[in-house]
PLY file of the C-alpha trace (Angstrom):
ply
format ascii 1.0
element vertex 222
property float x
property float y
property float z
element edge 221
property int vertex1
property int vertex2
end_header
-107.70 210.57 93.59
-107.00 213.05 96.39
-103.30 212.15 96.38
-102.87 212.55 92.62
-100.26 215.16 91.68
-99.84 214.33 87.98
-102.62 213.81 85.41
-101.18 212.21 82.26
-103.48 212.29 79.23
-103.22 210.55 75.91
-104.36 212.71 72.99
-106.10 210.96 70.09
-109.48 209.35 70.82
-109.03 210.32 74.48
-109.49 214.10 74.56
-111.99 213.95 71.71
-114.50 211.23 70.70
-113.23 208.51 68.40
-116.37 209.13 66.30
-114.84 212.43 65.16
-112.61 210.34 62.91
-109.56 212.58 63.10
-107.32 209.64 63.89
-109.06 207.64 61.15
-107.66 210.22 58.73
-104.19 209.75 60.20
-104.60 205.99 59.99
-105.49 206.15 56.30
-102.59 208.51 55.58
-100.24 205.91 57.07
-101.47 203.37 54.55
-101.11 205.90 51.74
-97.52 206.69 52.81
-96.54 203.02 52.68
-98.36 202.51 49.39
-96.55 205.43 47.74
-93.15 204.72 49.29
-92.99 201.03 48.35
-95.23 200.96 45.28
-97.76 198.66 46.93
-101.49 198.35 46.32
-103.33 200.08 49.14
-104.60 196.87 50.74
-101.09 195.40 50.81
-99.81 198.64 52.31
-102.50 198.48 54.99
-101.50 194.93 55.85
-97.88 196.03 56.34
-99.05 199.01 58.39
-101.09 196.83 60.76
-98.26 194.31 61.06
-95.88 197.08 62.13
-98.42 198.50 64.56
-98.95 195.18 66.32
-95.25 194.31 66.35
-93.66 197.64 67.25
-96.40 199.68 68.94
-96.57 202.20 66.11
-96.35 202.03 62.34
-93.55 204.59 62.47
-91.37 202.43 64.69
-91.74 199.54 62.28
-90.85 201.72 59.30
-87.80 203.08 61.10
-86.65 199.62 62.22
-87.23 197.64 59.05
-87.15 200.24 56.28
-84.94 203.11 57.54
-87.73 205.65 57.01
-86.92 209.17 58.24
-89.47 209.86 61.02
-89.97 213.55 60.27
-90.93 212.77 56.66
-93.50 210.21 57.79
-94.98 212.43 60.51
-95.31 215.39 58.17
-97.21 213.26 55.66
-99.58 211.45 58.00
-100.47 214.53 60.07
-101.60 216.49 57.01
-105.28 216.07 57.90
-108.48 218.09 58.36
-108.54 219.31 61.97
-111.91 221.00 61.45
-113.65 217.74 62.38
-112.77 218.56 66.03
-115.05 220.56 68.27
-114.61 222.05 71.71
-116.22 220.04 74.51
-116.91 222.59 77.23
-118.00 219.93 79.70
-114.72 218.03 79.35
-112.63 221.20 79.25
-114.23 222.42 82.47
-113.52 219.09 84.18
-109.87 219.16 83.09
-109.41 222.75 84.20
-110.77 221.92 87.65
-108.17 219.20 88.23
-105.65 220.02 90.93
-102.04 219.27 90.05
-99.84 218.79 87.03
-101.43 218.07 83.63
-99.39 216.42 80.87
-100.06 215.26 77.30
-98.31 211.97 76.49
-98.69 211.03 72.83
-97.13 208.92 70.11
-97.84 211.78 67.71
-95.66 214.85 67.09
-95.73 218.05 69.13
-96.86 220.13 66.15
-99.84 217.83 65.60
-100.70 217.83 69.31
-100.62 221.65 69.45
-103.07 221.83 66.53
-105.42 219.32 68.17
-105.37 221.13 71.52
-106.02 224.46 69.82
-109.11 223.08 68.05
-110.34 221.56 71.32
-109.97 224.84 73.21
-107.27 223.36 75.46
-104.25 225.44 74.48
-102.18 226.39 77.51
-103.93 223.94 79.84
-101.15 221.34 79.93
-97.71 221.92 81.41
-95.95 219.85 78.77
-96.47 217.74 75.67
-94.31 214.63 75.76
-94.38 213.57 72.12
-92.74 210.88 70.00
-89.68 213.08 69.50
-89.35 213.54 73.28
-89.43 209.75 73.60
-86.56 209.40 71.10
-89.07 207.69 68.79
-89.71 204.87 71.25
-93.52 204.72 71.34
-95.99 203.61 73.95
-96.14 200.85 75.15
-92.32 200.58 75.16
-91.43 200.92 78.89
-88.34 202.97 77.95
-90.66 205.72 76.75
-92.49 205.84 80.09
-89.28 205.97 82.10
-87.95 208.82 79.96
-91.23 210.68 80.35
-91.24 210.51 84.16
-87.52 211.33 84.37
-87.67 214.28 81.98
-90.81 215.76 83.56
-90.08 214.96 87.21
-93.16 212.78 87.69
-93.79 210.51 90.68
-95.61 207.47 89.23
-97.19 206.56 92.55
-98.93 209.95 92.64
-99.98 209.87 88.99
-102.91 208.75 86.90
-102.67 207.89 83.21
-105.71 208.24 80.95
-105.60 206.42 77.62
-107.90 204.89 74.98
-105.57 201.97 74.18
-105.68 199.42 76.97
-102.29 197.91 76.19
-100.62 201.30 76.68
-101.74 201.24 80.30
-99.74 198.11 81.17
-96.35 199.84 81.72
-98.06 202.71 83.57
-99.69 200.31 86.02
-96.44 198.37 86.44
-94.75 201.65 87.46
-97.39 202.31 90.12
-99.69 204.72 88.31
-103.45 204.62 88.56
-104.90 203.84 85.13
-108.05 204.97 83.35
-109.19 203.33 80.13
-111.28 205.49 77.79
-112.88 202.58 75.97
-113.84 203.02 72.31
-115.31 200.63 69.76
-112.12 200.51 67.68
-110.42 197.11 67.74
-107.10 198.64 68.76
-108.68 200.24 71.83
-108.61 197.01 73.77
-110.41 194.16 72.08
-109.05 190.68 72.57
-107.75 190.38 69.02
-105.52 193.41 69.48
-103.83 192.60 72.75
-106.68 192.58 75.19
-108.04 194.97 77.74
-111.01 193.15 79.13
-110.58 191.53 82.51
-106.92 192.47 82.84
-105.57 193.75 86.11
-103.76 196.77 84.72
-106.95 198.84 84.38
-108.13 200.56 87.56
-111.04 202.49 86.03
-113.02 202.47 82.80
-114.34 205.82 81.56
-116.64 205.63 78.52
-117.45 209.29 79.23
-114.24 211.01 80.34
-115.87 214.29 81.39
-118.27 212.51 83.75
-115.50 210.32 85.15
-113.24 213.30 85.85
-116.06 215.17 87.60
-116.76 212.19 89.83
-113.03 211.72 90.55
-112.64 215.33 91.68
-115.82 215.20 93.73
-114.78 212.00 95.49
0 1
1 2
2 3
3 4
4 5
5 6
6 7
7 8
8 9
9 10
10 11
11 12
12 13
13 14
14 15
15 16
16 17
17 18
18 19
19 20
20 21
21 22
22 23
23 24
24 25
25 26
26 27
27 28
28 29
29 30
30 31
31 32
32 33
33 34
34 35
35 36
36 37
37 38
38 39
39 40
40 41
41 42
42 43
43 44
44 45
45 46
46 47
47 48
48 49
49 50
50 51
51 52
52 53
53 54
54 55
55 56
56 57
57 58
58 59
59 60
60 61
61 62
62 63
63 64
64 65
65 66
66 67
67 68
68 69
69 70
70 71
71 72
72 73
73 74
74 75
75 76
76 77
77 78
78 79
79 80
80 81
81 82
82 83
83 84
84 85
85 86
86 87
87 88
88 89
89 90
90 91
91 92
92 93
93 94
94 95
95 96
96 97
97 98
98 99
99 100
100 101
101 102
102 103
103 104
104 105
105 106
106 107
107 108
108 109
109 110
110 111
111 112
112 113
113 114
114 115
115 116
116 117
117 118
118 119
119 120
120 121
121 122
122 123
123 124
124 125
125 126
126 127
127 128
128 129
129 130
130 131
131 132
132 133
133 134
134 135
135 136
136 137
137 138
138 139
139 140
140 141
141 142
142 143
143 144
144 145
145 146
146 147
147 148
148 149
149 150
150 151
151 152
152 153
153 154
154 155
155 156
156 157
157 158
158 159
159 160
160 161
161 162
162 163
163 164
164 165
165 166
166 167
167 168
168 169
169 170
170 171
171 172
172 173
173 174
174 175
175 176
176 177
177 178
178 179
179 180
180 181
181 182
182 183
183 184
184 185
185 186
186 187
187 188
188 189
189 190
190 191
191 192
192 193
193 194
194 195
195 196
196 197
197 198
198 199
199 200
200 201
201 202
202 203
203 204
204 205
205 206
206 207
207 208
208 209
209 210
210 211
211 212
212 213
213 214
214 215
215 216
216 217
217 218
218 219
219 220
220 221
């Protein structure tokens, strides 16, 4: 890690514990949006939501591709959640602040949502840039086009970068580009379980970090 110049962090379930259930609120709001928009029972809406997620990388991309949904309308609806479930983690914040080099947020969410999350976590002003779904021209992780736009727009050298992410499949393009990869494993199926694309035993994961603060402290020390 001594040669790392760019630290690229995912947001949801990476910079805060998945048990906080902030993203679970967002996930439910996605189902509610589809239910209301298409007049579907909630369970049928959830099935469409999960189909889009697995096929396109995000529910939003599926809605844009198959249903011509305006992205801003969707994002405004699904990000109307209770941010008070988040708490500052001083141990993690201290580890992030001690990192030498560039620090970036790379998220499939919107910038406005990311700013609110970082504020609640006590991490406002820590990251040079937030590369959000708008920055990616609504091409979500793990679409390689999103990664190439991110490194081009932000002047990032992949071979001197590390990407930290809770969804194992989102680390595949990063590793292919030459980045070091860190998987923040959670118990959610979409984090990396075999039925959601896999993560176990695959060569695109360099490190696994069930406790990100402890992993970052060891990385800096080493």
